[in-house]
Structures are given as C-alpha cells and as structure tokens.
N, C-alpha and C positions, 0 to 999 in steps of 0.2 A: 504494500500500500504506500503510494507516494506521500511524503510529508512536507510540511511548510516550516522553514527556519525563519525565526525573527531575531535580529541582532539589534540591540539598543545602540543608538548613536551617542548616548550620553557621555561615554568615555572619550569621545573625540571632539567634544564641544559642538559648536554650530557648524555643521558640514555644509559648505557652500555648494552652489549649483555647479561650479567648475570642478570641484572635488568629486561630486556625484557623477558628472560626465566622465571624468577620468576613470572612476571605478567601473562604470558600466561598460566602458570600452575595454578595460583590462580584465574583468572577471572571467570571461570565457577562457582566457589563456591560463588563468590560475586553476580553473576547474576542469580544463580539458574538454570543454563542450559548452553549448549555449543553454543556460538555464533561465527560467522566468524570474528575473530579479528586478525589484523596483523599490523606491524609497517612499515612505510615508513621512509625516512631519518629524517623527522622532525614531523611526525604525527602518532598518533594512530588511526587506522581506524577500525570501527566495522560495519559490513554490516548486512543486512536482519533483521533490528530491527523493531518490530511492532510500528506503529506511536504512539500508546497510551503509549508505554513504553520508549520513547526516553529520557524523563527527568530523570526517575529513573535509567535507565541504564547508562546514562551519569554521573550521580552523583556517582553510584557504581564503574564505571570504573575509575573515577578520584581518588576515595578513594583507590582502589586497586593499581593503579599506584604509588600513593604517598607512600603507605605501602611498595611496592616492592623496591622503591628507598631508603627509610629509612632503610630497612633491610641491604642494601649493602653499604651505605655510611660510615659505621663504620669500614669497612675493605677494603683492597686493594689486588687484585691478583698481585703477584710478580713473575717475571720470574727468575727462578733459573739458567737455562742454555738453550741454543738454538743452532740449527745447520741448515744451509740453504744448501740444496742439489741442484742438477742441473735439477731436473725434473719439467716440467711445469704441472700445475694442469689441468686435463681434465674435460671438462664441462658436458659430456653426459655419464659418467660411468654407472650410474644406468640404463639408457635406453639401453645401449649396453648389459648389463647383462640380462635385460628382453628379449631383442630380441634374444639372444642366448639360452635362457631357463636355464641359470645358476642360476637365481633367479626367484622363482615362488611365488609371493604373493598370499595368499589365503584369506586374509582379511586385514583391516587396521591394521598396526603394527605387522603383522605376515607373515613370509616368509619361504619357503623351498628352499634348495640349491641342485644343481646338477652340473655335469660337472666339470669345473676347480675350481669352488667355493669349492667343496668337497675336491679336491686335496690340495688346498691352506689351507683350514680349518684344515685338518688332519696334513699337514706338519707343520703348525704353532703351533698346539697343541703339536705335538711330540717334536718340538724344545723347547718350553717353559716348557713342562713337564720334559724334560731331565734336564733342569736347576734346577727345583724344587727338583728333586730327588738328584741331585748333592749337593744341599744345605741341604740334610738330611731329606727331607719330605717323609713320608709314604703316600700312596694313599688310598683314601676312596671314597665310592659311596653313594650318597644321593637320596632320593625321590625328587619330584618337590614341595612338600607341607610341610608347617610348621604348628605347632599348633598356632592358633591365639594368645594364651596366651604367646607364646615365643616372638612374635613381641611386644606385650604389655610390657613384662618384659624388653625387650631391649630398650624401649622408642621410638620405630620406629613410633608409631602412633602420638607422640607429634610433629613430624616434617614432616613425609611423609605419613600421613594418606590418602591423596588424590591419592597416587600411589598404594594403596593396592588392590589386587584382592582377594576378599573373595570367599570361596567355600561353597556352601550350597546344600545338597542333597534334593530330593523330600520328602515331608511329606508322611508318610505311610497312605495314604487315596486314595480312588477311584477317587475323583475329581482331585487330584494331578496327578494321572496316566493318567486321561483323558486329562488334560491340556498339558501333555507332548506328548501324542499320537497324538493329533490333531495340535500340534505346537503352540497353543495359548500362552503357557508359554514363548516361545521365542519372539513372537511379542508383547506380553502383551497387546493385543488389548482391553481386558476387564479391564485392570488395576489391575489384581488380582495375578500377578506372585508371589509377596512376600507372599501372603496367602498360596501358595502351596509349599513354601520352608521352610526347617528347619532352625533354628538359626545356622549361620556359626560357626563352631569350627576350621576350617582349612583355611589357606591362601596359595596362591602360593608364593613361596619364592622369595624375591626381590634380594637376594644375596646368595652366597655359604657359607660365614663364619657364618651366623646365624645357619646353621645346626651344625657346630662345637660346638657352645655353647649350643644349645638345647640338643644335644646328651650327653653332659657332665654336665648338670645342676645339682646342689646340690650334687656334687661328688668331689672326690679327684683324681688328675691325676699325673702321673709321669712326671717330668720335666727334660730337656726341651722337648717340644712336637712340632713337625712340621708336617703339613698336607697339601696335595694338592688334589683338586677335581675339576671336570668339571661338571657343571649343566646348564640346561636351567632355566632361571630366568624370573620373570615377574614384570612389573610395568604398571599401568594404565596411559597412556599418552594421553592427549587430543588434542595435536597439533603436527604438523610436523612428522606424522607417515606414510607418504606415500613413504618413501625411507628406506635405511638401517641406516640413521643417528639417528633415534629415533624409537625404536621398543617397542611393548608391551610384546613380548616374545623374549628373546635374550639369547645368550650363553656366559657363563662366567667361566673362570678358576681362582681359587684363591690359594694362598699359605698363610697358617695361622701359626703363631708362638706363642706359649705360653712359658713363661720363668719367672723365679724368678728374673732375671736381665733385667731391661728395656733396658739397654745399648746393650744387645745381640739382643733384638728385633729390635732396631734401626739399628744395624749393618746389620741385614738381609734385612731390607727395603732398606738401602743404597746400599747394594750389588746388589739387583735386579734393583734398579734405574740405577746403573752404567752399569749393564748388558744390559738393554734396550737402554741406550744412546750409548754405544759402538756398539751394534748391528745395530741400525738404522743409526748411523754415517758411519759405515763400508758399509752399504747398500746404502748410499747416499740419505737417506730419510730425508726430511725437518721435523723438530719436535722441540718442546720446552717442558721444565719442568717448571711447575708453582706451587706456593703454592695455595691451594684451600680451600674451606670452606663448603663443605657438612657437616652438623653438626653431631657430635657424642656425644657432651658433654654438661654440664651445664643445666640450667632450661628452657631457651627460645631459639627459633630458632636464634634470633639475637645474644644473648650472646654466643651460641655455635659457630656460625660462627666467631665471634671476637676471642674467645678463641683459636679455631683451627688455624685460620690464624696467630695469634700472635706467637704461638709456632711452626708453620710449621708442625703440626701433620698430615696433609694431603697434599700430593703432587700429581699432575696429569701429565700424559704424554699426550700432545695434538699434533695432526697432522692436517695440514691445508686441507680444502676442499674449493671448490668455494663458496665464500660468507661468510666464517667463518672458524671455526676449530672444531674438535671433540676430546673430552676427551676419550682416548682409554685405559688407564690404570691408576690405582691409587695406592698410597703407603700410608698406613694408620696406624698410631700409636694410638691404642685404649687406651694406658696406662692401668689403672686398671678398666676402666669404664664398660666393658662388663663382665669381669670375676666376678666383684662384683655384677652386676645385675643378673647373673646366678648362683651365689654362687659356683664358681669353686675354689677349694682349691688345694694346693700342697700336694701330698701324703706324709705322715710321718712328716709333718711340724706342727708347732704350729698354733693356730688360728691367731696369730699376723703376720704370714708371708704373704707377698704380692706377687701377680702374675701380670705380664703385658702381653698384647697380641698385635698383630699387623697383618695386612694382606696386601697382594698385589693382586689386582684384574685386570684381563685383560678382556675387553669387546671385544670378538672376532668379532662380526658382524661389529662393528665400525672400529676396527683395520683392518679387511680385506678390508672394503670399502675404508678407507683412503689410504691404500697401493695401491689399484687398481687405485685410483684417480691420484696418482703420477706415477705409473709404467705402467698403461694401462691394458687392459683386455686380451691382447695377451701374455699369461703366457710364451709361448715358446720363447718370445723375451726378457724376463726379464734378468737382469745381472746374469751371471753364479754363482757369489758368493751367491746370494739370493737363486737361485734354488738348489745349493748344500746344504745350511743350512737347507732348508725346504724339501729336498729330492724330488723335483718335476722336 
C-alpha cells in the first residue's frame, strides 16, 4: 500500500519559493525517480511512496531539502524596481485559453498556439525585434540543436545537467529498426531502449545565445557585434509542467552583444531593462526587476550564485500570477566567461585583448501568459495603447 510522507519545514525556517524550486528540480535525482512531491504552507508532502521505501526516501528528501536551503542562504534576491498597475490577477486564464482552443497541449510541457495567442505572439515579437534592430542587432537563424560538446564547453552540465534533452538516433541495426517499428523503443517495455540508440552527440538547445558562441568558437570576430534571434528552446522539467508557467519546449528571443568594452555591454543591458520597464509601466502592467542568481560563473553552483548576485550580473523581469510570479525576461552580463570558454577573439587584436559579452532573453510563453493573467483573454478589450504597440 503506497504511503504519504510529511516533513515539517520548521527546522529550516521560512523556505523561500526559490529554495522550493531548487528542491523540486533536484529531488528526482536524490530519489532515483519522479515522485509526487509538493509543498504546503509548512510541510513537504511526498505521496505514493512504497511502504518499504519510506525510511530511505524520507532521509533522501531531508538531505535534498537541506542542500537546497544551503545553496540559497548565501545570497538574497533584491528588488531593483517595481510598479503596481490596476489590473486584478485572473485565476482561470489557462483554462479559458484551453476552452477557446488558443492553447493546444499535446503532451506534458509542450503546447501549440492558435487564434489570439498567435496574434499576440507575433505582435510581441515584432515589437521586441524592432527594439533589437534599433539597438544595432543583425538577425540570425539557428537550428533547434547544439553539439553536446558546446554545452560541455560552456559549463552548462556543471549546473543544469538535469535540464538537458539529449538527442540520440537509432543504431544502424535491424533490431533497432524493429524496436522503432513496433513502438517498443518508446514504451521501453523490455528495458532495452538504450541498447538501440547511438551515443548522443547532439542536445536540444536550452537557450538562443549558446548558438552565438558555438557558431563563432575558436575564431576571431569583428567588434562590436550585436545579434538577435528567435528559437524554440528546451529544458527537461519534472514538475509544474501542466500550464504555460513551466514548459519543456518554449520560445525565446535573445539579443546578444559582444564588445571589447564591458561598459558598452552593460549599457545595452541597461537600455533594454529601461525599455521593458517603460513599456510595461506605460501599459499599466504590474512587474518588478530583481537581481537573480542562475549561475554563469565560478566553480560550484553555490559560488556562482553568490558571485552573480553580489555583482548584479543577472537581473530578471518578473510578472505576478496567482500564487506567485514568473521570470519572463533576463538581463545577463557574461563578462568574459563564455567568450573565453569558446575561445572567441577580436579580429586584428593581440592575444592579450579581452572581449565581454552579454544577452537579454525574453521567454515568450511566460510573458504572454503573465500578460493575459492581468489583461484577460478578450484581446479586443485590451487598452488601445497595448494593441497599437503590438499591432493587434
């Protein structure tokens, strides 16, 4: 008979939303599988636990929770600016989009769009792309996949390995063809799916900016260089994937700036941050800008978080939704970390010259959803200033 484990959070003080997020992302790897884990106000609840495994899973969950809290208690998210608009948050936005057919989920963490969602998506992308081009960016187009070695080179696996989608083709063998033909490789009923797959050389890209570095690795570039691109990206998420809040396949536009002058990169990031704050304030959208800590730097996840938070190298745009908030855009100063990892040099300069880079990333699925939560799904009733800006 499956059992339910309840672990009090009292021993850890007030567990923040960021700490809970880290725990939920980490716990499957502590437990060796996906369990039904969630937080109440004061308790961690894990359901459907086999009776024989209660003790071992309880111990592993306590260890995971303590680690998640320890990772975060050396840094503090700080609000840089905020604005409170007049719109009330709507509770059933996702359900309304489903009922209208504007969102069509095809599996957990994956959705297609139609109707007004397409109009808003295109209008928002045109609006943001125009700003990128006004900032001097050229446009590029990338595939959906990266070489696995590129993410290894970037240090991605050191901190986000659990989010990686690896791509592996069939082995060139008749048994592999048979396993694909009868579907057994998808259900893996015989437990032999891995035996029919080649070693993965490719991964689905988790960001747009990794393409910028991969395509320029071990080469010299003319500076300054500014790029913008829109791509569908991928992260393997194990929880909270049944809405648009957290997807496994999502759309992202980025602006990437390479420069010999780090101050110029920072100026670009600040300009885009000001652009988003001014736009959302003019639209009357409640939002805040916070310093964030998704790691880019140093040797361990914790030291990267501390380093990044200390120097405000990553800032996030957050919009509220019922029960929390969504990070919808980020403004990231890479400094020299990625150009050094990919051996990108400045054309015509000596080996001693340094390059900095930075990027701005907009997560369109989250941004669309958060806007709809405030503005409602009746797009024809949106304020005219927003409809004019988006051309809808």
